[in-house]
ROTORDREN-620137 format. One line per field, with one value per atom (N, C-alpha, C): atom name; x, y, z. Coordinates in steps of 0.2 Angstrom, whole numbers. Example, Ala and Ser with C-alpha at 12.3 -4.5 7.8 and 13.67 -1.06 7.14 Angstrom:
! ROTORDREN-620137
atom <- (N,CA,C,N,CA,C) $
x <- (66,62,66,64,68,64) $
y <- (-28,-22,-16,-11,-5,0) $
z <- (39,39,39,35,36,39) $
//
This chain:
! ROTORDREN-620137
atom <- (N,CA,C,N,CA,C,N,CA,C,N,CA,C,N,CA,C,N,CA,C,N,CA,C,N,CA,C,N,CA,C,N,CA,C,N,CA,C,N,CA,C,N,CA,C,N,CA,C,N,CA,C,N,CA,C,N,CA,C,N,CA,C,N,CA,C,N,CA,C,N,CA,C,N,CA,C,N,CA,C,N,CA,C,N,CA,C,N,CA,C,N,CA,C,N,CA,C,N,CA,C,N,CA,C,N,CA,C,N,CA,C,N,CA,C,N,CA,C,N,CA,C,N,CA,C,N,CA,C,N,CA,C,N,CA,C,N,CA,C,N,CA,C,N,CA,C,N,CA,C,N,CA,C,N,CA,C,N,CA,C,N,CA,C,N,CA,C,N,CA,C,N,CA,C,N,CA,C,N,CA,C,N,CA,C,N,CA,C,N,CA,C,N,CA,C,N,CA,C,N,CA,C,N,CA,C,N,CA,C,N,CA,C,N,CA,C,N,CA,C,N,CA,C,N,CA,C,N,CA,C,N,CA,C,N,CA,C,N,CA,C,N,CA,C,N,CA,C,N,CA,C,N,CA,C,N,CA,C,N,CA,C,N,CA,C,N,CA,C,N,CA,C,N,CA,C,N,CA,C,N,CA,C,N,CA,C,N,CA,C,N,CA,C,N,CA,C,N,CA,C,N,CA,C,N,CA,C,N,CA,C,N,CA,C,N,CA,C,N,CA,C,N,CA,C,N,CA,C,N,CA,C,N,CA,C,N,CA,C,N,CA,C,N,CA,C,N,CA,C,N,CA,C,N,CA,C,N,CA,C,N,CA,C,N,CA,C,N,CA,C,N,CA,C,N,CA,C,N,CA,C,N,CA,C,N,CA,C,N,CA,C,N,CA,C,N,CA,C,N,CA,C,N,CA,C,N,CA,C,N,CA,C,N,CA,C,N,CA,C,N,CA,C,N,CA,C,N,CA,C,N,CA,C,N,CA,C,N,CA,C,N,CA,C,N,CA,C,N,CA,C,N,CA,C,N,CA,C,N,CA,C,N,CA,C,N,CA,C,N,CA,C,N,CA,C,N,CA,C,N,CA,C,N,CA,C,N,CA,C,N,CA,C,N,CA,C,N,CA,C,N,CA,C,N,CA,C,N,CA,C,N,CA,C,N,CA,C,N,CA,C,N,CA,C,N,CA,C,N,CA,C,N,CA,C,N,CA,C,N,CA,C,N,CA,C,N,CA,C,N,CA,C,N,CA,C,N,CA,C,N,CA,C,N,CA,C,N,CA,C,N,CA,C,N,CA,C,N,CA,C,N,CA,C,N,CA,C,N,CA,C,N,CA,C,N,CA,C,N,CA,C,N,CA,C,N,CA,C,N,CA,C,N,CA,C,N,CA,C,N,CA,C,N,CA,C,N,CA,C,N,CA,C,N,CA,C,N,CA,C,N,CA,C,N,CA,C,N,CA,C,N,CA,C,N,CA,C,N,CA,C,N,CA,C,N,CA,C,N,CA,C,N,CA,C,N,CA,C,N,CA,C,N,CA,C,N,CA,C,N,CA,C,N,CA,C,N,CA,C,N,CA,C,N,CA,C,N,CA,C,N,CA,C,N,CA,C,N,CA,C,N,CA,C,N,CA,C,N,CA,C,N,CA,C,N,CA,C,N,CA,C,N,CA,C,N,CA,C,N,CA,C,N,CA,C,N,CA,C,N,CA,C,N,CA,C,N,CA,C,N,CA,C,N,CA,C,N,CA,C,N,CA,C,N,CA,C,N,CA,C,N,CA,C,N,CA,C,N,CA,C,N,CA,C,N,CA,C,N,CA,C,N,CA,C,N,CA,C,N,CA,C,N,CA,C,N,CA,C,N,CA,C,N,CA,C,N,CA,C,N,CA,C,N,CA,C,N,CA,C,N,CA,C,N,CA,C,N,CA,C,N,CA,C,N,CA,C,N,CA,C,N,CA,C,N,CA,C,N,CA,C,N,CA,C,N,CA,C,N,CA,C,N,CA,C,N,CA,C,N,CA,C,N,CA,C,N,CA,C,N,CA,C,N,CA,C,N,CA,C,N,CA,C,N,CA,C,N,CA,C,N,CA,C,N,CA,C,N,CA,C,N,CA,C,N,CA,C,N,CA,C,N,CA,C,N,CA,C,N,CA,C,N,CA,C,N,CA,C,N,CA,C,N,CA,C,N,CA,C,N,CA,C,N,CA,C,N,CA,C,N,CA,C,N,CA,C,N,CA,C,N,CA,C,N,CA,C,N,CA,C,N,CA,C,N,CA,C,N,CA,C,N,CA,C,N,CA,C,N,CA,C,N,CA,C,N,CA,C,N,CA,C,N,CA,C,N,CA,C,N,CA,C,N,CA,C,N,CA,C,N,CA,C,N,CA,C,N,CA,C,N,CA,C,N,CA,C,N,CA,C,N,CA,C,N,CA,C,N,CA,C,N,CA,C,N,CA,C,N,CA,C,N,CA,C,N,CA,C,N,CA,C,N,CA,C,N,CA,C,N,CA,C,N,CA,C,N,CA,C,N,CA,C,N,CA,C,N,CA,C,N,CA,C,N,CA,C,N,CA,C,N,CA,C,N,CA,C,N,CA,C,N,CA,C,N,CA,C,N,CA,C,N,CA,C,N,CA,C,N,CA,C,N,CA,C,N,CA,C,N,CA,C,N,CA,C,N,CA,C,N,CA,C,N,CA,C,N,CA,C,N,CA,C,N,CA,C,N,CA,C,N,CA,C,N,CA,C,N,CA,C,N,CA,C,N,CA,C,N,CA,C,N,CA,C,N,CA,C,N,CA,C,N,CA,C,N,CA,C,N,CA,C,N,CA,C,N,CA,C,N,CA,C,N,CA,C,N,CA,C,N,CA,C,N,CA,C,N,CA,C,N,CA,C,N,CA,C,N,CA,C,N,CA,C,N,CA,C,N,CA,C,N,CA,C,N,CA,C,N,CA,C,N,CA,C,N,CA,C,N,CA,C,N,CA,C,N,CA,C,N,CA,C,N,CA,C,N,CA,C,N,CA,C,N,CA,C,N,CA,C,N,CA,C,N,CA,C,N,CA,C,N,CA,C,N,CA,C,N,CA,C,N,CA,C,N,CA,C,N,CA,C,N,CA,C,N,CA,C,N,CA,C,N,CA,C,N,CA,C,N,CA,C,N,CA,C,N,CA,C,N,CA,C,N,CA,C,N,CA,C,N,CA,C,N,CA,C,N,CA,C,N,CA,C) $
x <- (389,385,388,382,389,383,385,382,377,372,369,365,362,362,354,352,347,347,345,344,341,341,339,330,327,321,318,321,317,318,323,325,324,317,313,310,314,312,306,302,294,290,294,292,289,292,294,289,289,284,279,276,268,264,265,260,265,261,265,271,274,279,274,272,268,275,273,277,278,284,289,290,294,294,300,302,310,308,311,309,308,304,303,308,307,316,315,323,323,318,319,316,317,319,324,319,320,317,318,321,321,327,326,334,337,344,350,355,359,364,369,370,376,373,364,362,362,364,363,356,358,352,354,348,350,345,349,347,346,341,339,340,340,341,340,335,334,340,343,351,357,362,370,373,379,386,388,390,396,402,408,415,415,412,415,407,403,394,389,384,378,371,369,365,356,354,345,341,336,338,344,348,352,350,356,354,362,364,368,365,374,371,375,374,379,379,385,383,389,388,394,399,396,402,405,402,405,400,402,398,398,395,393,394,389,388,384,384,382,378,375,373,366,363,356,351,346,340,334,329,329,332,331,339,335,341,336,336,329,327,321,319,316,321,321,325,323,329,326,324,328,327,327,322,321,321,327,325,324,319,317,320,317,320,327,332,337,345,350,354,360,362,368,374,375,386,390,398,399,400,404,404,409,411,417,421,427,434,437,439,443,453,454,461,463,462,467,461,460,455,461,459,461,458,452,449,443,435,430,427,420,416,420,424,428,435,437,442,446,455,458,464,466,470,477,477,483,484,477,473,478,479,485,480,473,471,468,472,471,467,464,458,450,447,447,445,450,448,447,448,449,442,438,431,428,426,424,424,429,433,427,429,424,418,416,410,407,409,404,409,410,412,408,405,402,396,393,388,384,391,391,390,391,395,398,406,411,413,413,415,421,429,435,439,443,446,453,457,464,466,470,471,479,475,480,484,489,494,498,496,498,506,510,519,517,523,523,532,533,537,540,545,547,545,546,545,537,532,525,522,526,525,526,531,531,527,525,522,514,516,505,505,510,511,511,514,513,508,503,499,493,492,487,489,495,497,494,490,488,479,479,471,470,476,474,477,478,478,474,469,465,456,456,454,449,451,447,448,455,458,463,458,464,472,474,480,484,489,490,496,492,497,500,505,509,511,507,508,514,517,522,531,533,535,541,539,542,543,541,536,541,537,540,539,545,542,538,538,533,529,526,518,517,518,518,510,507,498,497,494,495,498,504,510,515,514,522,528,531,534,543,543,548,550,543,545,546,545,547,556,557,564,566,572,572,571,571,571,579,577,586,582,587,585,585,590,587,578,577,569,567,566,561,561,565,566,561,562,562,556,548,543,539,544,540,539,545,546,539,537,535,527,524,520,519,526,526,518,521,518,511,511,502,501,511,509,508,502,499,503,505,505,510,515,517,516,516,517,524,524,535,534,539,540,548,546,552,560,559,563,568,565,569,575,581,589,587,586,588,579,575,568,567,572,571,572,580,579,575,571,567,560,556,553,554,563,562,562,566,564,555,551,547,541,541,540,545,549,553,549,545,541,535,532,526,520,523,518,518,513,515,516,521,524,521,518,515,515,517,519,516,517,515,514,512,513,523,525,527,529,536,537,543,542,546,543,547,545,544,540,539,544,552,556,558,557,556,551,548,542,540,542,544,549,555,559,557,552,551,544,541,537,539,546,551,553,556,555,553,545,539,534,532,528,520,518,513,504,503,500,503,493,497,494,495,492,486,483,473,479,476,481,482,487,484,484,482,481,489,493,500,505,503,512,511,516,519,514,511,504,507,502,505,507,514,511,514,513,515,523,529,535,535,534,534,529,528,520,521,525,527,522,521,520,511,510,501,502,503,501,506,513,515,510,508,504,499,495,491,488,494,495,495,500,501,495,494,490,492,498,498,498,496,492,486,487,480,479,476,476,471,472,469,466,460,457,451,451,447,439,431,424,424,425,421,416,421,420,425,429,432,439,442,450,450,443,446,437,440,436,431,424,422,425,427,433,439,441,445,443,438,437,435,434,432,436,442,449,453,453,456,454,442,442,442,445,443,453,458,462,466,470,474,472,475,475,471,472,462,462,455,454,452,452,450,449,444,440,444,446,447,443,443,441,446,452,457,451,448,444,448,448,451,444,442,441,433,433,428,422,426,420,416,410,404,401,405,404,403,402,401,405,402,411,414,418,423,429,433,439,444,447,452,457,462,468,470,474,478,486,488,493,494,498,501,497,495,490,483,481,476,472,466,462,455,453,446,441,436,429,422,422,415,412,407,407,407,407,409,416,421,430,432,439,442,448,454,458,464,469,473,476,476,475,477,482,483,478,474,467,469,477,476,473,473,466,469,464,466,464,465,459,450,446,441,437,431,424,421,423,422,417,411,415,411,416,413,408,404,395,394,395,394,399,405,411,407,402,402,395,390,386,386,393,395,398,401,404,401,393,387,386,383,378,381,384,391,394,400,407,400,397,394,396,397,403,395,397,392,393,387,387,388,391,395,401,402,411,416,408,410,408,406,407,410,414,419,428,426,434,431,429,424,425,426,426,433,429,436,442,442,453,452,453,455,455,453,456,460,459,466,470,471,477,482,478,483,482,478,478,474,467,466,460,462,459,452,451,444,440,440,436,433,427,426,422,422,417,410,405,401,405,408,410,411,411,411,419,416,425,424,422,423,419,422,419,411,407,401,400,404,402,397,390,386,382,381,381,371,366,359,359,358,358,351,349,341,342,338,338,340,343,347,355,353,366,367,361,359,360,366,366,361,357,347,351,356,355,362,368,373,377,380,381,389,388,398,398,405,403,400,393,387,381,386,380,376,372,369,371,370,373,366,365,363,363,363,365,364) $
y <- (469,468,458,456,449,449,447,445,440,440,438,434,428,425,428,433,437,443,448,456,454,461,463,462,463,459,468,470,478,483,475,478,476,472,468,471,470,471,471,475,479,471,467,462,457,457,451,455,461,462,458,459,456,463,470,475,479,483,488,494,496,499,510,513,517,523,525,530,536,538,542,539,532,530,527,524,519,512,511,503,498,494,490,484,484,484,476,470,465,462,455,449,443,439,430,431,424,423,427,431,437,432,439,433,432,430,428,435,435,440,442,446,447,448,446,447,455,456,463,466,472,476,483,487,495,497,503,506,514,517,525,526,533,537,544,547,552,560,555,559,552,555,551,554,555,556,553,556,551,557,556,557,564,567,574,577,574,579,575,577,575,576,570,570,568,572,572,572,569,560,556,548,548,540,537,530,527,521,516,510,507,501,496,491,486,478,477,470,465,460,455,457,463,466,469,473,478,484,490,498,497,497,497,503,508,513,518,527,530,534,536,543,547,553,557,556,560,559,551,551,544,538,530,529,523,521,519,513,511,503,506,500,499,500,502,501,494,493,484,486,492,495,502,504,513,517,522,524,534,536,541,547,543,548,550,545,544,544,546,548,540,539,534,538,534,534,529,529,526,522,513,512,517,515,523,518,521,518,520,516,519,518,520,518,519,520,524,517,514,509,502,505,500,496,495,488,490,489,491,483,483,476,472,475,474,471,470,468,474,472,475,470,477,474,469,470,470,463,459,452,449,444,438,434,431,428,434,434,438,437,431,429,431,428,434,439,442,450,454,451,453,454,448,446,449,452,455,463,467,474,475,471,473,471,467,465,471,475,480,485,489,491,493,485,486,485,484,488,495,499,507,510,503,506,509,505,505,497,498,492,491,496,495,499,492,492,493,494,497,493,490,488,493,497,501,497,496,493,501,497,501,500,502,502,496,490,485,482,478,472,470,474,471,466,460,452,452,457,455,459,466,468,464,461,458,451,449,442,444,450,452,455,460,460,456,449,444,439,440,434,443,446,451,453,452,448,446,439,435,437,442,441,448,452,457,454,447,446,441,437,436,441,447,453,454,452,457,461,465,472,474,481,486,484,482,483,486,486,488,495,499,504,502,505,502,513,511,517,517,519,517,511,510,511,517,524,526,534,536,541,545,551,555,554,553,553,556,565,568,571,568,567,558,554,548,546,552,551,544,538,529,527,527,523,522,514,514,519,522,528,520,517,514,506,508,505,509,512,519,520,520,522,525,525,529,525,527,522,517,511,510,507,505,501,493,492,485,485,488,488,489,496,497,491,488,482,476,475,469,473,475,475,478,481,482,473,468,463,459,458,457,455,462,463,460,459,454,461,466,470,472,471,473,480,481,489,493,497,503,508,509,517,514,518,519,529,527,533,535,541,542,549,551,558,559,563,567,566,572,573,567,564,557,558,555,553,546,550,544,545,550,549,550,557,556,549,547,541,536,535,529,532,538,541,540,541,537,531,527,521,517,519,517,518,525,527,518,519,515,506,506,501,503,508,509,511,511,513,519,524,530,532,536,539,546,544,551,554,559,564,564,561,561,555,559,561,561,568,570,577,579,585,590,590,590,602,600,608,612,616,618,617,618,615,608,605,601,594,596,593,595,601,601,598,596,593,585,583,577,577,581,577,579,582,582,577,572,566,559,561,558,555,560,559,561,560,561,566,560,561,565,566,571,565,561,557,563,559,564,569,574,581,586,588,594,587,582,579,575,575,570,575,579,583,590,593,600,603,609,613,619,623,632,635,639,646,649,654,661,663,661,661,655,648,642,637,638,632,627,624,616,612,606,602,606,605,607,610,617,621,618,616,613,608,604,598,601,606,608,611,615,620,617,613,608,603,605,602,591,593,588,581,582,579,578,572,568,572,575,577,573,567,563,568,569,570,566,569,563,570,569,572,569,568,566,569,578,582,582,578,575,579,575,576,584,586,594,597,605,608,609,610,611,616,620,625,622,617,616,610,606,602,608,613,619,621,621,622,618,611,608,605,606,603,609,617,619,622,616,621,616,616,617,608,606,599,594,589,586,582,584,580,573,570,561,560,558,557,549,547,542,544,536,534,536,532,531,524,522,519,513,512,508,501,497,490,494,497,500,502,503,505,500,503,499,494,494,489,494,490,493,496,505,506,503,505,501,501,495,494,492,496,492,493,487,486,489,496,498,495,493,490,485,487,487,490,497,501,499,502,505,508,509,512,512,520,519,523,518,524,525,532,535,541,540,546,548,542,543,543,543,547,540,539,536,536,536,540,535,536,534,537,532,537,543,544,554,557,554,558,563,558,556,554,555,554,546,541,534,534,538,532,534,531,534,529,529,525,527,529,533,529,528,525,530,529,534,537,533,534,541,540,547,552,550,554,559,555,558,565,562,566,571,571,576,584,581,586,588,585,590,593,589,592,598,595,600,606,603,608,610,609,615,612,605,603,602,604,604,595,591,582,581,582,577,580,586,585,581,581,576,569,565,560,558,563,562,561,567,563,557,553,547,539,543,538,537,542,543,547,549,555,548,545,538,536,533,526,531,535,535,539,539,541,533,531,522,519,522,517,514,515,510,510,509,512,509,504,502,504,509,509,516,517,526,529,525,529,525,531,527,527,523,524,521,520,514,509,502,499,496,502,499,498,492,489,490,488,488,489,494,495,504,501,507,507,515,515,519,517,522,529,533,536,539,541,543,550,552,557,564,560,563,560,554,552,548,545,540,531,525,521,516,517,512,505,507,497,498,497,491,488,487,485,483,481,476,472,473,470,467,470,468,466,463,459,465,462,467,466,467,465,466,462,463,463,467,470,464) $
z <- (433,430,426,423,418,414,409,403,403,397,398,394,391,384,381,385,380,384,380,380,389,392,399,398,403,404,402,403,403,391,391,382,377,380,373,366,360,357,354,349,349,349,341,337,344,350,354,359,364,366,365,373,374,370,373,372,365,362,358,363,362,365,364,368,367,362,357,354,360,361,365,371,371,376,377,383,383,380,377,378,384,383,389,392,397,403,396,397,394,400,394,401,399,402,398,393,388,385,378,378,373,368,360,359,357,355,360,357,360,357,355,352,347,339,341,334,331,324,324,329,330,333,334,329,331,335,338,346,344,344,343,352,351,356,357,361,361,361,362,361,358,358,356,355,360,361,355,351,345,348,342,346,343,338,337,337,340,338,342,347,347,342,345,338,345,341,349,337,338,341,338,336,332,335,330,333,332,334,334,332,326,322,324,328,327,328,324,320,324,329,328,334,340,343,344,333,333,330,332,331,323,317,308,308,311,309,317,316,321,319,316,315,316,314,316,313,318,312,317,313,313,309,312,312,305,301,295,293,299,298,306,306,313,321,323,328,333,335,339,346,348,356,354,357,358,365,365,371,369,369,368,371,375,385,386,382,388,382,382,380,381,374,372,372,375,375,376,373,374,383,385,389,391,399,402,403,404,402,408,410,419,419,416,418,424,429,436,442,443,448,453,460,463,465,465,467,465,471,473,472,476,478,483,488,495,492,485,483,480,479,476,470,466,460,464,470,476,479,479,485,480,482,483,475,476,472,466,462,458,454,450,444,450,457,462,462,462,463,460,449,445,444,443,443,447,453,456,455,454,453,447,440,432,435,438,440,440,449,453,448,445,439,434,433,425,426,434,437,436,434,434,428,423,416,415,419,416,413,405,400,398,400,400,408,410,416,413,420,419,425,430,434,437,442,446,453,454,460,463,470,473,477,478,480,485,482,489,482,490,491,481,478,472,469,474,473,473,476,477,470,469,464,458,455,449,449,455,456,453,455,455,448,447,438,433,434,429,429,435,433,433,432,428,422,419,413,410,412,410,409,414,412,408,406,399,393,395,386,384,393,390,388,389,389,393,401,404,407,406,408,402,400,398,398,402,406,413,416,419,421,428,429,435,433,441,443,449,454,459,455,461,460,460,469,465,463,460,461,467,471,475,476,481,488,492,497,501,497,502,498,493,491,490,495,493,495,497,498,501,498,503,498,501,501,503,504,510,509,513,511,511,515,515,511,505,499,491,494,487,488,482,479,471,470,464,459,452,445,444,445,440,433,430,425,426,427,429,432,438,442,437,431,429,423,419,417,417,423,427,429,432,431,424,419,415,410,409,407,411,415,419,416,413,411,404,401,396,391,390,388,387,394,397,400,405,407,403,403,398,403,407,411,415,417,426,427,433,438,440,438,442,444,448,448,448,443,437,440,447,450,453,456,458,453,456,452,450,441,436,432,436,435,427,424,416,410,414,410,412,416,420,412,414,406,398,397,390,393,397,395,396,400,400,396,389,383,381,380,376,375,381,381,378,376,373,380,382,388,390,394,397,401,399,408,412,416,420,425,424,431,439,442,448,456,459,468,466,463,461,463,468,471,466,459,454,454,452,452,442,438,433,425,427,423,423,429,429,426,428,421,416,415,406,403,405,403,404,408,408,403,402,394,388,389,383,381,386,388,383,386,381,390,393,396,394,393,393,396,403,408,414,416,424,429,433,437,443,444,447,449,444,443,451,455,460,465,465,472,470,477,478,473,474,470,472,470,473,470,476,474,469,466,463,466,466,470,462,466,459,455,463,461,457,459,456,455,450,446,448,448,449,444,445,437,436,440,438,432,432,426,422,422,419,415,416,413,411,416,409,407,403,399,390,395,387,384,378,374,372,373,371,380,384,389,391,394,395,407,407,416,416,420,426,430,432,440,440,452,451,455,452,451,456,463,470,474,472,478,484,485,491,489,483,480,477,472,470,471,471,473,465,464,459,456,458,451,449,454,452,444,447,440,436,434,428,427,428,427,424,425,423,416,416,410,407,407,401,398,403,400,394,389,386,385,388,390,390,390,389,394,397,405,403,407,407,416,415,423,425,431,435,442,444,449,457,455,459,465,461,466,471,480,481,484,486,487,489,492,498,493,483,480,479,478,477,485,490,497,502,509,514,518,521,523,529,530,538,535,537,537,532,529,523,522,517,518,509,507,502,501,498,499,506,510,517,523,520,527,525,531,537,531,528,528,529,534,537,531,530,527,530,528,531,530,528,526,518,515,508,505,511,511,512,508,512,516,520,521,527,526,531,541,544,552,553,548,549,543,542,537,531,528,520,518,512,507,501,504,500,498,491,485,485,482,481,485,485,485,478,472,467,461,457,450,444,439,435,432,432,432,437,444,451,446,442,443,439,431,427,429,434,438,442,447,450,443,441,436,434,434,427,433,437,441,446,447,453,453,448,443,439,435,430,423,421,416,409,404,399,399,397,398,393,385,381,383,388,388,396,400,404,403,396,396,391,387,384,390,393,397,400,400,404,399,392,387,382,375,372,373,380,381,386,390,392,386,383,378,373,371,368,373,378,381,383,382,382,375,374,365,362,366,364,359,351,346,344,349,347,354,359,362,364,368,370,364,362,357,352,351,348,340,335,330,327,319,316,319,317,322,328,332,340,341,346,350,351,352,355,362,365,371,375,376,375,384,383,389,389,392,391,397,395,404,403,410,410,409,410,412,419,422,430,429,421,422,425,429,429,423,427,419,420,414,417,411,408,403,400,401,399,394,388,382,381,384,382,377,371,365,363,366,360,365,369,376,382,380,388,393,397,405,408,414,421,426,433,436,441) $
//
């Protein structure tokens, strides 16, 4: 989606419509020539998913790209846009994605890659995105982090996630094992400083030599230390949490599995209410029962896509870092069969969680909005609440995204 200078054609305010909108029908599609954007607007919906409640009906009031009010019942004045058959929710927040639209955040042309990836996911309702990087040589890592930091500073991205190089070779997933390494103070400082404060998350295997010290060092940079790609036992994972780790990267995937005599990292993460637990709800990475288990645990669930370049693009042959990836039947895999990210969007993840795993709609939506925003400290994203950026999506009865508002501006596919 791209910002419009006028609302999308199916969202014409009543006073500008060529014919009145029938009672009980959603607003007509936006059309060219409707009023300019970022003016005050009041949007009503049959259902509104607020931070701590669900309103049926409800409304959201927006001015200057910010939400100034959200409430239950009929709107306080005539709505500019009315969606009585739809659900209004905050725009999706993806804090772990590697690419989409044929591009990867590791691509050499950083500006073009970011533009294509964010546009691809915005078309599916993701209004905030963090760039995740797979393991590459340190010099290349440093250059890419520095280039992406400039786009974070410009507001195109919410931050940078380093998924590597401090990962377990035993649970490397789709990372080049020859590039993985134990963390040391100098290297951690080097990559964190390259980000100029834009690195918001680092995935690390805490059992590596120097791993617990690195967790403390990462947290010292005000970034999230996430346990992932790890062979840590239960006790070491608890030590990592005590050292400041607050998240688990795609829990159950690329980590030591649960055993009744050695629970491993997953149980240590899921039983702790201070932990944000990433999960990839695509039917490939997790069984629906595991989706329910994570969401029902004391931890806070966070839907992520872990998407690679093929998300929103044709299937075929791709690169993830230096590794060859084949995409077919909706799955991305290395030649040896290892899962290599996904082709998922958060819109698809929410639908899978609700329709297949049986998760309540509001729980699934919050796992794709306010929980990821909270995880990386985005105080003004992920909620339909006063003072937040006006990021809003309109969901039909099947939870398809039919319209997206980003920072108070309607977007067009």
